[in-house]
C-alpha positions in Angstrom: -179.1 4.5 109.6 -178.7 4.2 113.3 -180.7 1.6 115.3 -183.6 2.8 117.4 -182.5 1.9 120.8 -186.1 2.4 122.4 -187.4 -1.0 121.1 -185.7 -4.0 122.3 -187.3 -7.2 122.7 -185.1 -9.6 125.0 -185.4 -13.5 124.9 -182.7 -14.4 127.5 -182.4 -18.3 127.2 -181.7 -20.2 130.3 -178.5 -22.3 130.7 -177.8 -24.3 127.6 -175.3 -26.7 129.2 -172.2 -24.3 130.4 -173.3 -20.9 129.5 -176.0 -18.4 129.3 -177.0 -17.4 125.7 -178.9 -14.1 125.4 -180.4 -12.5 122.4 -182.5 -9.6 121.4 -184.5 -8.1 118.3 -183.8 -4.6 117.6 -186.0 -2.2 115.5 -184.0 -0.2 112.8 -185.1 3.3 111.9 -186.4 2.1 108.4 -188.8 -0.2 110.0 -186.9 -3.6 109.7 -185.5 -5.6 112.4 -182.3 -7.4 113.1 -181.3 -10.1 115.4 -178.3 -9.6 117.9 -177.0 -12.1 120.5 -174.6 -12.5 123.5 -171.7 -15.0 123.4 -168.3 -14.9 125.2 -169.1 -11.4 126.6 -169.8 -9.6 123.8 -172.9 -8.8 121.5 -172.8 -10.0 118.0 -175.1 -8.8 115.2 -176.5 -11.2 112.8 -177.1 -10.1 109.3 -177.8 -6.5 108.0 -180.0 -4.6 110.4 -181.2 -2.4 107.5 -182.0 -5.3 105.3 -185.7 -5.3 105.7 -186.2 -8.4 108.0 -189.5 -8.7 109.3 -189.8 -9.2 113.4 -191.2 -12.8 112.8 -188.0 -13.5 110.7 -185.8 -11.9 113.3 -187.3 -13.9 116.3 -187.1 -17.1 114.1 -183.5 -16.6 113.4 -182.8 -15.9 117.2 -184.4 -19.1 118.0 -182.3 -20.9 115.4 -179.2 -19.3 117.1 -180.2 -20.7 120.2 -180.7 -24.3 119.1 -177.2 -24.1 117.3 -175.6 -22.9 120.6 -177.3 -25.8 122.4 -176.1 -28.3 119.9 -172.6 -27.0 120.0 -172.2 -27.2 123.7 -173.9 -30.4 123.7 -171.2 -32.1 121.5 -168.5 -30.4 123.5 -169.0 -31.2 127.2 -166.6 -30.9 130.0 -163.7 -28.9 131.4 -161.5 -29.5 128.6 -164.0 -27.8 126.1 -162.6 -24.5 125.2 -166.4 -23.5 124.2 -167.5 -24.1 127.7 -165.3 -21.6 129.2 -166.6 -17.9 129.8 -164.4 -14.7 129.9 -164.9 -12.1 132.5 -162.7 -9.2 134.0 -159.4 -10.7 132.7 -160.2 -14.3 133.6 -161.6 -17.4 132.5 -164.5 -19.6 134.2 -165.8 -22.9 133.9 -169.2 -23.4 135.3 -169.7 -27.2 135.4 -173.1 -28.9 135.1 -171.5 -32.3 136.3 -171.2 -33.0 139.9 -168.0 -33.9 142.0 -166.5 -34.0 145.4 -164.4 -30.8 146.4 -161.0 -32.7 145.8 -162.3 -34.2 142.6 -163.7 -31.0 141.3 -160.2 -29.4 142.0 -158.6 -32.1 140.2 -160.6 -31.6 137.2 -159.5 -28.0 137.4 -156.0 -28.6 137.5 -156.3 -31.0 134.5 -156.6 -27.7 132.6 -154.2 -25.6 134.4 -156.9 -24.0 136.6 -158.1 -24.1 140.2 -161.4 -24.0 141.9 -162.4 -20.2 141.9 -161.0 -17.7 144.3 -163.5 -15.0 144.9 -162.0 -11.5 145.5 -165.0 -9.3 146.0 -168.6 -8.5 146.1 -168.5 -8.1 142.3 -166.9 -11.4 141.6 -169.0 -13.1 144.0 -172.1 -11.9 142.1 -170.8 -13.0 138.8 -170.1 -16.5 140.0 -173.6 -16.7 141.7 -175.3 -15.2 138.6 -173.9 -18.3 136.7 -174.5 -20.9 139.2 -178.2 -20.4 140.6 -180.0 -22.4 141.6 -177.4 -24.8 142.4 -175.1 -25.0 145.6 -171.5 -24.9 144.0 -168.0 -25.4 145.2 -165.5 -22.7 145.3 -162.0 -22.8 146.1 -162.1 -22.1 149.9 -161.3 -25.0 152.6 -159.9 -25.4 156.0 -158.7 -28.8 155.4 -155.2 -27.9 156.4 -155.8 -26.2 159.9 -159.3 -26.2 161.4 -160.8 -22.5 161.2 -158.0 -21.3 159.2 -159.6 -21.0 155.7 -157.4 -20.8 152.7 -157.9 -20.4 149.0 -156.6 -23.5 147.0 -154.4 -21.1 144.9 -152.6 -19.6 147.6 -154.5 -16.1 147.4 -154.6 -14.3 150.9 -158.0 -14.3 152.3 -159.3 -10.8 152.3 -163.0 -11.4 151.3 -165.8 -13.6 152.8 -169.4 -13.7 152.5 -170.6 -16.2 155.0 -174.3 -16.7 155.8 -174.1 -15.2 159.1 -177.6 -15.8 160.2 -176.8 -19.5 160.1 -173.6 -19.0 161.9 -171.5 -20.1 159.2 -169.0 -21.4 158.9 -170.1 -23.7 161.9 -168.3 -27.1 161.2 -171.4 -28.9 161.7 -170.8 -32.3 163.4 -167.1 -31.6 163.1 -166.9 -32.5 159.4 -167.3 -29.6 157.1 -164.0 -28.4 155.9 -164.9 -27.2 152.1 -166.8 -24.2 151.0 -169.9 -23.7 148.7 -171.8 -20.7 147.4 -175.1 -21.2 148.2 -178.0 -20.5 145.7 -178.8 -17.3 147.7 -175.2 -15.8 147.2 -173.7 -16.3 150.5 -171.2 -19.0 151.6 -171.6 -22.3 153.7 -168.9 -24.9 155.0 -169.9 -28.5 154.1 -168.4 -31.9 154.1 -165.8 -32.1 151.3 -166.9 -35.5 150.1 -170.5 -34.1 149.1 -171.3 -33.7 145.3 -171.7 -30.3 144.0 -171.3 -28.6 140.8 -168.1 -26.5 140.8 -166.5 -23.4 139.3 -162.8 -23.4 137.7 -160.9 -20.2 137.1 -157.5 -19.3 135.3 -155.9 -16.3 134.0 -157.2 -15.2 130.5 -155.0 -16.9 127.8 
C-alpha cells in the first residue's frame, strides 16, 4: 500500500557534531506508522511501513536512531572521519566543530586533499550557510597575496561574492583583515587571519 503523504511529523534534530540528522514519522494507509531518516543526502526507511507499528514506537525508534547518530559522530571526530563529510551537488563538505586560524584551517583541509570551501553562487552560499549557522565560519577567500585583490585558495576565478554591503565589507579594518568568513546572517566579512573560527573544507566527490 502507498504511504499517505498528508501526515508527516518531522523531528529535525539540531547539529550532532558534524551533521544535521533529520527524521520523520509517516502514516501508512493501513493505519500503521514507519520511521524515516535523512543521512548523507538521502532518505532511508527504517523497517516495514506496513508492519503495524504504532506512532509511539515509531517516534521512539526515531529518537533511538538520533542517539545512535550522535554516538557514531562523537567517536569519529575530525576532518579525517569519512562519516563527518556531507555530499552535496557533486562535492563533499566538512563542517568543522573545532576552531582554527585561517591558515591552520586550510592546513587541516589539505591534510585530506581538500581546500577551504570555494563558493560559486547563491545556491552554494545558502547551503554552506545552512550548515554553519549560528557560527561565523572561514571560507577559502583572502587577499593575503595582494591587498584588495581577493582570490580563492584553490585558484578558481572570483566570479561570485556576497559581501555585507551595509557594513562596507570588505573594509580591511585597521589594515589587518585579509581572510574571509561567512557571517551567521549569510553575508561575507573580511577579518584578521589569526582569529579563530570554525571552517568548511570542500573537495570533489570521490
